[in-house]
N, C-alpha and C positions, 0 to 999 in steps of 0.2 A: 808145642803151644799146648798145654794141659789144662790153660784157662779158656780154652776155646773150644766149641760145639765143632760137628764137622761141618754144621753151616756158616760156620766163623771162620774156616779155613777156605784156601782156594787154590786152583791151579790151575793151567795154562789149557786150552783146548786141541795144544799139540803136543802135547806131552813132555815140555824140557821144563818145566816150573813146578814146585809143589811145596804144599804146606805155607802157604804166605797168608799174610796177619790183611784186617780189610785196608786197614792203614798203608803198604805196600801196594796192595792192588789200583787204589784210589790216586795215587801218587806218579807210581809207576802208569797207568791207563794200558797200556798194552804191553804183552810179554817178549820176554828177549829172545824168544824163540819166532819171534810173530803172531804168537797164538792170542788168545781173548780170556780173559778170565771169568770164571765160574766158580760157585761155592763146591766145595768136595761133594757136597750131599744139600737136596732141598730140602726144609724142614717143614715139619709137618702143623697145621694149625690146631689146634684141640679138637676133642670130638663137641665139647659142647659151645663151641666158639659162636655161635647167634644167639646165645641167650646175654651175653654181656656187649659181645662185637659191634652188634647191629646198633646200638644206640651211641656207640662212641664218636667224637667230631672225628674230623679231617685227620688234624694233627696229632691225638690220641691213638688212633688206629697207625696213621704212619710212626710215630713211637714206637708199639707195640709190634708190627711186623720188621722196622728197620731193629728191634735189640733181639730178632732170632738168628741175624745174620752178622750184628757186629758184638764181639765180646765187650760186655761190662770191664774188663781190664782194660780196653783201648779207649774207650772213650765211657767213663763211668754215666750211669742213669740218668742223672742227675744234669750232666752236662750233655748230651745225647738229648733229652726234652728239653731245653732251652735251644739248640742247634734248630729242633724240629719250629721251635715257636716263631724263631728270629726268619728264618727261611719261607713262612707263608703268613707272613705281617702282613708284607707289601699288596697281596693279593686284594681286588675288588670284591670277591662275591666271599661274604660270611661264610657260606660252605666252600672255600678254595675252588671245588669243582663240582657247582651243581647240575644238576638231572633235570632236563624238560622234556614233556612229552610231546612228540608230533603229530603223533597219530592214534588218537585210544582206542578205536575200533581195530587195527589192525596192532596195538600195542607196541610202536613203533617212538624209541624214547633217544635223547640227546646229551652226551655229556659232554657240559661243556668245558673246554679246557684249555680256553682263552683267558683267563682275567687275571694274570699274572702282569709282570710291569711291558711287557714286549706283543703281549694280546696274542701269544702262540704258547701250545702245548707243553714247548721243551722249557718255560721259564720251572716246571714244578718241578724236575730233575738240577737245573742248571742254577737256581737260586740256593737247592740245598747242598749241589758240590761246590759250589761259592763259600759255603759256610764251612761246609768239610774241612775246604783247602784251608781255609783261614784257620782254624781253631788248632791242624796240626801245625804249621807252620808258625805258629804265635809258642807253642806247648814246646816245638823242638829250641826255640830261641829264647825261653824263659831266661837263661841262666847264660848267654851271650853275650858277648858286647862285639861294637863295631864289625870289622872284616870277618868276624867269626859265626856271625848270624848268617843263617841259609835263608835266599830268596830267591822264589820259583817265577820263573818268566813262561808265562803261560802263549804259547804260537798258535795260532788257526789260519789257515784260508775259510771262506766262506763267503756263498752264494748271496746271501741275504739274512735269512733266520738262523741261523745258528748265530752267526755272531755277533747278531744284537742280543739273543738272549745271554750269551756268556758275557759278552760286556757289561751289561745290567747284571748281570748274578757276582761277577770278581770287582765291579766299581768298587772303592773306596777302601778294599781289604786290605788287610797289615800283611807287609811282609810276601808280598801280589801284584804282579803285574801284567798286564794282559795287552798283547799285542795283534789286532786283525788285519789279512790282508783281503781287501776285494778288489773283484778289475773293478776301473773306473767306469762308470757309465753304463756301467751292466746290471747292477743291482736294483730292486726297486728306492723310486726316489722317499716313498715313507723307511725304508730298512736301512737307506744308506742314513736317512736324516737323525733315526733312532741309536746310529750306531756312531755316527760323527757329531753328535749334540752334548753325548757323555764326555764331560772336560776335566773328571776328576783325573788326578795327577798321576795315577797309575793305567791309565789308557791310551794305549796310542792305537789310533786307524790309520792304514797304509791303504792308499788306493795305486792301484799296479795298471800302467799301461799296456793291458795286456788281457786275456781271458783267464777263466778261473782253474783251468791248467798251468798257463803260468804262475798261478798266487801259490795252486798246490804244489809244485815242483819246487818253488823255493822254499816253501814249511820244509819240504821231505828231505829237502837238501841242507838246511840248516839240522834239521835233527842228527843227521850223519855227519855233521863240519865239525871236526875234531876240534880245530881253532876255539869257535864260538863255545862250545862244551866244554872248554878250559876254564872258561870267565862267568859261563852264565848254566844255572840251570832249569831245563825247557822240559814243560810239559803240554801237554792234550785235554782239550776239556770237551773232546767230539762224542757222539754216538757209542760208541763203544767202550769209554769209558764204564765199569759196573755201576756207578755209583749210581748214574741215569738210569740205570733199567730197574737197581732197586728202587729209587724213587717213584717210578713210574707203577711201579706194581699195587701202591697205596693207590690210584682212583678206581683198579677195577672191583677191588674189596668194598670200597666207600659208594660208588655206585649201585654195588649190588645192595648194600645194605638199605639206601633211599629207599629203590625199587620194593625191593621185600617190608619196608614200614608202611606201602601204599597201602591203598582202598584196592587197588586193583589185580593186589597180588597176591596168591591163594596160595597154601602148601603143595608144593608138587609140582608146582609151574616151574620152565625150563626157561632157562636162561641163554641166546646167543652176545658176543658180541663181536661187533664191526668197528674194522680200523682199515683206514687209510695207511697205506706206510711204504715206504722208499726202502729204508736202511734196514726195515724189519726189526729195530728195538722199541719201536712201542707196543704192537703187536706180541712180541716175543714176552715181554712184561708179563703181558695176561696170560701166555703160558704160563709162567713161573707162578703168578696165582691158583691157577688151575689145578696145578700139580701140587701144591703148597693144600690142599683142601676145599677150597672157592667151588661152589657144586654149577659147574658153566657147563652147559649140554658142546658147545663148539666158539671157533675163534674162527671167524669168515677172515680173511688176507684179503684187502683191496687194493688192487693197483692201478695206476693210469697204464697209459698205452706203453711205458717202460714196465712189461711183464714179464721178468726175469722168475720172480716167485709164480706168479699165477702157472707161467709154463710148465716151471719144475711141479706142482702140485697137479698138472695135466697130463705130466708125461714123464716124470721122475728123472729129468734131465736138466741139471742147471745149466745153463750156457749164455752169453755174452751174444749180442744180438745187435752189434752198432751200427749205427745209418748215419747217413752224412748228407749234405748238401740240402738241396730240395725239400730229400724225405725226411729231415731230422728238423725243419724248418716248422715253428708253429710257437702259440702262446703270445704273450705280448711283453715286448722287451721292459716295460714300463713295470711290470710286475717282476722282472727277475729273471725270464727266460731263456736269455742270453748268456749266463753268468753258466754254466755248465759245463761239462767236460766233453770232448771231443769225443762223438758218436751217440750222446746221449740223446731222443727224442724231444724238442721241447713241445710241453703244454702249457695248458691252462690250470695246471697246479705244476709250478715249479721243483715246489719242495720236497715233491716225493719224484723228479727226474736225476732217474741214477741207471749206473751201467748192470753194477753188482750190489746186494744187500750183506754188507758187512758183519751186522748182527746175525745174519743166518748161521756163521759159523759156528754160534755157541749153540743151537738148534741141534745141528747139526752131530755135534759132542754125545749130547745126551741121545741121540737116535741109534746112534752106532755104539752106545754103550749097551743100550735096553737090546740091541739086536744081535751086538759079536761078542757081547761080555762071556768070559768065562774062567774057570779057573780062580784066583785069589783077587780080592779087590785091587789090590796094585797091580797085577797084570788084565783086572777089567779096562783101568783107568791106560792102561799104555797101550791096549789094544785099540780104544777111544780114541786116542791123540792120535796112535797111526795112521789109523784109518783118514781121520779129520786131515792132518798135512800133505797124506798122498792125493784125496780131495783136490784140497788148494792149491795143490802144485800145478796140477794135472789143470786145473781153470787158471792159473798162470802162461802155462804154457801153452794149451792149448784153445782155450778159449771157452772150455767147458767140461763138466764131466756131468757122468749119468751116475746112478745108483740103483740097488738093485730092489727089486719087488718087496723085500721087506721092509726096507726103509721106510720105502714110499707107504706101502700099507702103515706103518705105525704112524706116521707124520698125519695120513689120513684119518688115523684115530680121532686127534684134537682139532683137526684143522679144516678149514675149504678155503677155494679163494673165486674171484670176481676181477673181470678185469674192466673198467668202466673209460671208452672214449672222450675225447674233450664234446663230441656233439652229446653223447649222454650226459655227462657234467652238467651241461649247460640246460639241460632240460631238466635235469633233478631240481636245478637251483630255482628253474621257472616254475616249475607243478608243487614244489613245498612253497613257496612265496604264494602261486594262486588260491593251494588246499584251503590255507585261514581256515582251519580248524579252530572251534573254539577252544581244543586242548593243545592249540600251538602256543603257550605265554611264554613268554621269556623268562630270565631270572635275574634275579636281584645283582647289581655287581656294576655291570659293560654296558654303558649306552651302546644300541647299533646294529642289535639282531630283529628289530623290527622295523616295516615301514607299511603305513598304509592297513597293518592290521596283519600282515602277513612276514613270516620269517624270513630270514637271510639267510641263507649258507656259502660261505666261501667256497672255492671249488674241492678243498681238499676234505672238505667235511661232505658238500656233493657227492663227491666218490664212495663214502664211508655208507650213506646214507643210498645210494642207490643202488650199491650190493647187498645193502641191507633189504630192501623192498623184491629183489630177485629170493634171497634167504626167504623171507616171510611166507613165500611160496611153496618151498621146499618143507619149513616148520611153520605151518601157522596158528592163528592165535585159535582158542585162550588157554592152550598148553604152553604157548610159548613166548617169550616177550625179546625183541629185537632192541639192543643198545649200539646205535653206531656214535663212534669218535666223533668230537665236533674239535679239530686239533686248531683252529686257527680264525681270528677274528675277520671276518668281509670285508673290510675296510682294509687291511692289509693285501687284498687283492683283487682291487678295485675294477682294474680294467675287463678282468673276467667277467666280476658281477653285474657293471654295467652294461656288458655284453649281453645278458640273458634278461635281465631286466629294461631296457631301455625304451620295450614300447610297450611294456605295463602302465597302465592308468593309473595314474597315482604316484609310481614309485619316482623317491629322490634320493639320490643318492646322501646327499647331506642329510638324510635320517639314520643312515648307519654306520655316521663320521663321528670319534669317540671324541671329548671334548679334547682326551690329550694330544691327538693328533692335530688339532688346530693351531695354527702358528708355530707348528715345529720345524720348519723348515727356514722360519727365521728366526729362530734361535742361534745364539753363537756356537760357533763349531772348532774342531779340531781336527785336522785331518792333515798326513804327511803326502803326496805325491811322490811316486817310485817310477823311474823309466825301466823300462822291463832290459834294457841295454844294461842298468848299472850291474844287475844282475847279484850272486850271490853277496860279492862285495859289498854294495852298495847295501843290503843286509844288514848285514854283520857290522856297519858303520852306524847303522842306524838305531841297532838295538845296544852297541856300547855306548853312543851319546846320550840317548833317552832314560837306559832300565838299571835297575841297578845290580852288580854283579854278586854272584853269591861266593861262599866261603866252601872251597872245595873239599877242606878237613872236615867241614859240618855231619 
């Protein structure tokens, strides 16, 4: 691929795949050796980037950044620009991901990522990914007819947030269908309504009378089923798809640019980003931004009580610590806390309830390449892939692995970590609401982040703010600014918000309810109930009845 730079070619973190195009990695999602795709080299931004880049719109910035990772031989520049414009045309805020200041004195800012169709940060990536997939398929089918045309069927299991964002990203797309399976009665009413009220013909919701584990098992079985794979081309859009990481890089640059243009920011000021995370994809995007040249001092990994990442940064050991029974119980079923895999501690921030952070593998590869890489470039890449493969095999067989001090020190060069409990999450929601700082202004675009003059955080965003407040003690103003990421709108996790604020004078949850949520549950729904006892054959039958097949010769 002579038309591609090294940052536009991709390899697998486990060493089994090299020299892949952007289109290949987007359509595959997961490498054949089980690894995740990464660019062969991380590109660097121009040294004089601040002269132009600070003035660009979100869309222009996204186009410029994406162009570093996507060859114009694959997507011509005019086409890529159109894809970007289309992807963010449905966002309610003019700035797409606006920055607001929570506390001027502490220089604490909040990056609002919930202005997309489903009110969650995942929209930033999944709107782009949906348009990418459609672009690739329409192009492949341009001179094909009938049974020769390719049709991609996206299959996924969800505990709520990912499902709705994926559906809104793929609804109505040509040559694409999406089937999302969720545990019946175990996702929040808002999230279920967001999924099931989408009645586009290419969207298929399946409610299974089981757990999230059961949904996940059936999805995995489908991908391994030779029968259905003979008739349908299956794909996934979960957080391991490289295009989702790439899309999220943009808002780190845009937030920095917004801050740098403010009166409070002075040349030489340091910036820390604080990211609530479960699967590590969101904060990993910030790391890519830093490696590209964005002058960030630190990224603060913020976890809830499912703290495998926090424990790694404290000890160098990456270990599952499953909990069961009463010890695992918590959160609100109405907010989706009961929908997760067995062994996860249920919390007030269910979108972060994980046992293993799947995107962490990508960082491990770059750390191994940095620490162990010797010899030719090819040998360095093989060594990194070999190390990652060994660590992941140990995780699978023994439930965890440890890294040498050199790897941990390399990780600490860019990251710090914090763990925030449910009680601390509630206390943060309450304290930010009560601070009523004159600087705590809401952005334009989405109703519902203020009540009675106070800013209202959702529980995931509160974890980021709590971690930022601790980081401020280590890196105080005026030299340092902190940007915490607000990953969801408070109305999506209403029970946790009400638990935190129900005793506060003047608080009314109706104040934080966006108009798009009012009457949502009364809209027509399309969902198919499936019994767990129907098993793989039941899902296979459903796909054949509802979803177009694809040409195996395509």
